[in-house]
C-alpha positions as CSV (number, residue, x, y, z in Angstrom):
1,M,-6.1,-15.3,-9.0
2,S,-4.8,-18.6,-10.4
3,V,-1.2,-19.1,-11.4
4,K,0.4,-22.0,-13.3
5,A,2.9,-24.0,-11.2
6,T,5.1,-26.9,-11.9
7,F,5.8,-29.7,-9.3
8,V,7.7,-32.9,-9.3
9,I,5.4,-35.7,-8.0
10,D,5.6,-39.4,-7.6
11,D,4.2,-41.1,-10.8
12,G,2.0,-43.4,-8.7
13,V,0.5,-40.6,-6.8
14,L,-0.2,-38.7,-10.0
15,Q,-1.8,-41.7,-11.6
16,D,-4.0,-42.3,-8.5
17,A,-5.1,-38.7,-8.5
18,R,-5.9,-38.8,-12.2
19,E,-8.0,-42.0,-11.7
20,F,-9.7,-40.5,-8.7
21,V,-10.6,-37.3,-10.6
22,K,-11.9,-39.4,-13.6
23,K,-13.9,-41.9,-11.5
24,N,-15.5,-39.2,-9.3
25,H,-16.3,-36.8,-12.2
26,L,-14.4,-34.0,-10.6
27,K,-13.9,-30.7,-12.4
28,S,-10.2,-31.2,-13.2
29,L,-6.9,-32.5,-11.8
30,S,-5.9,-29.0,-11.0
31,A,-9.0,-28.4,-9.0
32,F,-8.5,-31.6,-7.1
33,V,-4.8,-30.8,-6.4
34,E,-5.8,-27.3,-5.2
35,R,-8.5,-28.6,-2.9
36,S,-6.2,-31.3,-1.6
37,I,-3.5,-28.7,-0.8
38,R,-6.0,-26.4,0.9
39,E,-7.3,-29.3,3.0
40,E,-3.8,-30.3,4.0
41,L,-2.9,-26.7,5.0
42,T,-6.1,-26.5,7.1
43,R,-5.3,-29.8,8.8
44,M,-1.7,-28.7,9.5
45,R,-2.8,-25.4,10.9
46,Q,-5.4,-27.1,13.1
47,E,-2.8,-29.6,14.3
48,K,-0.4,-26.7,15.2
49,I,-3.2,-25.0,17.2
50,R,-4.1,-28.3,18.9
51,S,-0.4,-28.8,19.8
52,A,-0.1,-25.3,21.2
53,L,-3.2,-25.7,23.3
54,L,-1.9,-29.0,24.7
55,S,1.4,-27.3,25.5
56,A,-0.3,-24.4,27.1
57,G,-2.1,-26.8,29.5
58,N,1.3,-27.7,30.9
59,D,2.4,-24.1,31.3
60,Q,2.0,-23.1,34.9
61,L,1.9,-19.3,34.2
62,F,-0.8,-19.8,31.4
63,M,-2.9,-22.0,33.7
64,A,-2.6,-19.4,36.5
65,D,-3.9,-16.8,34.1
66,V,-6.8,-19.0,33.1
67,M,-7.7,-19.6,36.7
68,E,-7.5,-15.8,37.4
69,I,-9.8,-15.1,34.5
70,Q,-12.2,-17.8,35.5
71,Q,-12.4,-16.3,39.1
72,A,-12.8,-12.8,37.7
73,F,-15.8,-13.8,35.6
74,E,-17.3,-16.4,38.0
75,H,-20.0,-13.9,39.3
76,A,-21.0,-12.9,35.7
77,D,-21.2,-16.6,34.7
78,H,-23.5,-17.4,37.6
79,E,-25.8,-14.4,36.6
80,T,-25.9,-15.6,33.0
81,A,-26.7,-19.2,34.1
82,S,-29.7,-18.1,36.2
């Protein structure tokens, strides 16, 4: 469901977006803005996950759990690889 929203945006950014939409024959400025927001949200979520994974690598308890799980499945992994 689409809803109408109002934002305050830098004039230069808006002009650049309008020109980009026009030059690239995109559907509309609204579609471009929506896609841009979706892409930025995806990028931000991925960065949050990446940061959490990097932090987990420094967490001794997490790494101990990883090693325990690897050891528990070591036999199954060898069977699969054969």
